[in-house]
N, C-alpha and C positions, 0 to 999 in steps of 0.2 A: 611432801608432794609424792604421789604415786609414780611407780615406774611407767605406767601408761601415759601419764601427763608428761613425763620426761621425753618419751618417745614422740608424742604429738608435738611438744615444744621444739624438738630437733627438726621435725618435718616442717613446721611453720616457719622457723628461722630460715631454713633453706629456701623455702618457696618465696618468702619476702625478700631475701637477699638477692635471689636470682631473677625475680620478675617484677617486684614492686618499685615504682619510682619513688624517689626521696626528694621532697621539696620541689615537686613538679619536674624533676629531670632524672634521667637514669644515671646511676653511678657506674663507673667503669670497674668491673671486677676481673678484667683480664690481666692487669699488671699485678705483680706481687705486692702484697701488704707488708710493711716493715714495722717492726716493733720499736716503739719509743721507750727505751730503757728508763728514761728520767721520769716517766709517768706510769711505770709498771712495777708491780710488787706482788709477792705471795707472803702473807703474814698470818700469824695467829690472830684471831679476832674473838675475844671473849673465850668461850669454851670451844669455839670452832676454828675454822680456817677461811681465809679471805683471799681470793684471786682477782687481781686487777691487771688487765693488759690493755695498753693503748696502742692502736694500729694506725697506720698512715691512711687507711681506708677501710670501709666495711667489706667484709667477705662472707660468703656462706660458711656456717660453722655449726657445730653441735657439741654437746658435753654430756658425759655419762660416767658412771663409776663401774669398776670391775673388782672381783674378789680374788682371793688366793694368789698373791697377796692383795690387800686393798690398795686401790689406786684410782685416780681421776684421770680421765682421758678428754682432751680437747682436739677436735678435728677441724681443719681449716682448709679453704680453697682460696688462695695459697698464701703462705707466709714466708717471708725471707728472714731467716734467723741470723743473718750476719750481724755481728756485734753484740749478740745477746750473751750475757755472762750469767750463767746459772748461779754462781756464788753471790752475785749482786741481786739477782732476781728473787732467790729464795731465802727468805728470812723468817723461818718458822720452825718450831719444834714439832708441830703436828704433821709435818711433811718431811720425809727423810732424804729425798732425792728427786731430781727431775731430769728429763731428757727430751730432746725435741729434734726435728729435722724432717726431711722429705720421707713421706710414708710410701707413696707411690706417685707416679707421674701426675702432676697437677695438684697433689694433696700434701698437706703438712699435718704433723701430729705432735702434740705436747702431752707427755705422760708424767703425772705427779705421783710419786709413791708416798702413800699415807701411812702415818705411824700407827693408825688404828682405824676402825670403821667410822668413817665420817660421811654421812649421806648428803647428797646435793640438795640443799634447802631452796635456793633460788638462784637464777642465773638470767643474764640478759645482755644485749649489746645496744648501746645508743650511738647514734651517728650524728655528728655536727652538720647542721644544714649548710653552713657557709664553706666548710673545708672538706667535708667528707670523712674526717678522721673519726675513728671508731673507738669505743671504750667497752670492752667486755669485762663483766664483773660476775663472780660466782661466789656463793657462800655455802660452806659445808658445816654441818652441825653433827655432834656426837650421836651415834646410833648403836643399838645392840647388834651383835653379830647377825642375828636372825633378821632384824629389820633391814640392815645394810644389804644382806644377800637378797632380800625380797625386792629392793629397788635398784639393784645393780644388774648390769648386763648390757651389751652393745645393742643399740636400737636397730630395728630392721631397716635395711637399706631402701630408702625411697628413691624417687627419681633423681638422678645425679649423684647418688651416694654409692656408686658400684665400688665398694672397698672391701677388702679382706677384713676378717675379724681381728681382734687384738693380736698384736705381734707375738705375745707369749705363747700362742698356740699355733704351731707351725702348720701352714696349709699343705695340702698334698703336693708332692714333688713331681706330679705329672707334667706333660708338656702342653696341656690344654690351656694353661694360663701363661703369663709372661715369664721370661727367664729372670729369676730373682738373683741379683748380683750384689754382694756386700763388698763395699770398697772400704778398706781400712787404712786411714791415714796414720802412718807410723808415729809413735811417741805422742806428746801432747801434755799440756799443763806443766807440772813440776819436772817432767821428763823431756828436755829439749831435743834429745837425740844428738847427732853430729852437729858441730859448729865450725865454720871456717869463713874468714874474711867478711864477717858480719852476716852471713847467711846461716839460717838455722833449719835443721832438717824438719822439725815438726811444723814449721810455717810453710815451707816449700811443699810438703806432702799434703797438707790441708788444702792449699791452693789447687794442687794437681787433682786431688780427690773431688773437689767441687766441680772443677772444669771437666773432669772425666765424667762425672755424674751427668752433667748437662749434655755432653756428647752422646752418651749411651741413651738417655731418655729421648733425644731427638731422633735416634735411630728407629725407635718404635719397637714394641714387643719386649721391652726390658724394663724391669722395675728395680730401682737402685736404692739401697739402704747404706748410709754412711755410719761407721762405728762411732765417729765423732764429727760434729759439724761446727766445732769451735775449739778454742785452745784450752781443752780440758783433759785432764788425765783419765784414761780408761785402762783398766788392768788388762793384761794379756788374756786371762781367763774370760773376762767380760766380753772382749772382742769376739772370741769364739762363741760365747754364749748368745750374743746378738745374732749371729749367723744362724744358730739353731732356732731361735725364737721367731725369726722371720721366714724360716723354711728356705734358706738360701740354696740355690743350685751351684753357685760359684762363690769363692772367697778370694779376693785379691787384696794383698797387703802391700802398701807402697812405702818404699824407704830410699834414702840417699845417704848411706853410711860413709864412714871415713876410716882409713886404716893408718895406724900410726907407723907401721913398718911396711915396706914393700911398695910397689906401685900398682894401683888398681884403677881402671877406668872403663867406662862403657857399661851398658845395661847388662844385668844378669837376672835370669829367672830361676828362682829356687823352688825346688820341690822338697817334700819331707823325706828324711831317711834317718835311721838310727845312727848311722855314722856319716860324717861329712865326706864329700868327695875330695876336699882339699883343706889345707891348713887355714886358709883365709875364711872359707865358709865356716869351719869349726870356731874360729875366733869370733865371728859375727854372731854365731848361734848360742855360744856357751853361756852368755849372761841371760839368755831367755829360757833356760831349761825349766820345764814345768812337767806336770803329769799329762798323760794322754787323756783325751776327752772323746767320748762317743755320745752323740745325741744329747749333748749338754750334761752328761753325767760324768762326774769325776771317778775314774776307775781306780784311783790310788788306794782305796780301802778294800778293794775286791782281792780275792785270792789270785795269785799270779797266773795260775792256770786258766781261771775263768776270764780274767782281763785280756790275756793274750789271745784266747779263742775268739772272743767278741771283736776285738780290734782286728785280728787277722780276717775274720769273715767280712768286715766292713771294708777293709782295704783291698781285699781280693777284687772287689768291684771298683772301688774308688781310684786305686793307684794307677791303673792303665788309663782311665779317664783323665786323671791329673797329668800324666805324662803327655797325653795328646794335647791337652790344653797348654802345657808349657811349650810344646813343639809349635803350636799355632801362634803363640805370643812371640817367640823368637823370630819366627818367619815374618810376621807382620811388622815387627819393629825393624827388621832388616829392610823390608820392602819400603817402609816409610822413611828410610835413611837415618834412623836413630843410631848412633854409635853403639856397637855391641862390644862386650868384653871378649877377649880371646877364648875364654871358656864361658859362653853365654848361658849355658844350662848346667846347673849344679844342684846338689842336694845337701841338706844339713838338718840338724834337729831343731828347727825353729819351733818354739812353743805355739806361736800363733797359727801354724799350719797343722796343728794336731787334731783337728776335727776329722776323725777317721772316715766319716761318712759324707764329707763335702769335698769335692775337687777344690784344693786350695794351693795357691802359689804366692810367693813373695817376690815382688818385682823390685830389685835394686836398680832404680832408674838411672843411677849414676852415682859417682862417688865425690863427695864434697872435698875430699883430699886431692882431687885432681883439678887443675885450673880450667881445662876445657870443659869438664863436666859441670864445674860450678857455673860457668857462664851459660851453658845449656839449661841447667836446672832453673836458673833465674830468668830465663827467656819465655814469655808466655807462648810464643810461636812454636818453640820446641816442645813445650808441654802439650800444646794442641796436637802436635804430630804424634806424641806418645798416646794421647787420648784417642786419637783416630785409629792408631794401630791396635789398641786394645779392642775397640769397637769391631774392627775388621777380624781380629783374631777370634773374638767371641762368635761371630757370624759363621766362620769356617768351622770352629769347634762344635757349634750347635748342630750344623748340618751333619757333621761326621758322627757325632754322638747319637743323633736321632737314627742315622743309618745303621749303626752298630747295636742300638738298643735291643732289637730281637735276640741278639746273641748273648746278652748279658745274663749272668746267673740271676734267676728269680728267687 
């Protein structure tokens, strides 16, 4: 199937899904479609690969492949990925990994990393007349590198597909588009984080990340990307890499740690420094020590002098912007009535903050080692206040950042 046919197919699917009645009546595409894990799978099929996704309802969608590295992309408007376990969904040797989540407000994306060039042979969505349930199927067949490249590429955006190109190519960081915020729910999968009284840090932070995402999207003008949208393990390096891939303007990492010694309570906003401002911050950061990262490039193999110059140049602009972001977050949390630590703004060498060119903060929302903080962290109303405070802080920071932009080193 030629690349042109792929593009036409995507446009036809969108047109049919948004305008054509099914079984004499219009289907409701405003609610989120849910994935039925019991009827969904990605498996090897003969010499190729088969993708089957069953959704609670039909939605506009499109499918295409991309190169360098080879991957398949499925865009939807919109899918709720809650409960989707990629380890259960992916059962194929010809696909090495998959990720999914909100791509931009109103749109979802599933990206399937391919073990080699596999061209999209056929794809389609069938919708049950009685229930509106939809079944998306796609078949990929082996192709030469040249043939795969010839049929790959994101289709042109037709009506309703006002989307950025593939996330692996960062869009310009100008202010003409939405503010791109990456929310990083700490820990996940085999790394539970802190655990106290039946509460687990990875679960609480995922819940907060999802709630915060909804709050920011509703505010308008903000595109949110989650580093994880399920209970999966994501390496510290990969979290920073995601921020670079999507062209993030801001990186927020959410945590609720616990200290074995001493008493810690209340929210803390951490920024990056080579040395910690206090012993507690040092202990929290020491297990996360990794190499500095700039624009997604690991500088650990560079000569020290070169790496230091590149990092210092990037941080010359980023550090004051990050400090202003931290100031805004502390002020907004205080205004929202969220309990703050007596030293609410600190710094340490957290690896997840080491993207030198992206304003990045780690928000310790509270400490699971404290009884009051545990109750707050488990309270949806409290988490909503925190999410609202972050929304307000970003609005303040964005106005200030725009006002100071002409003074920033070019």
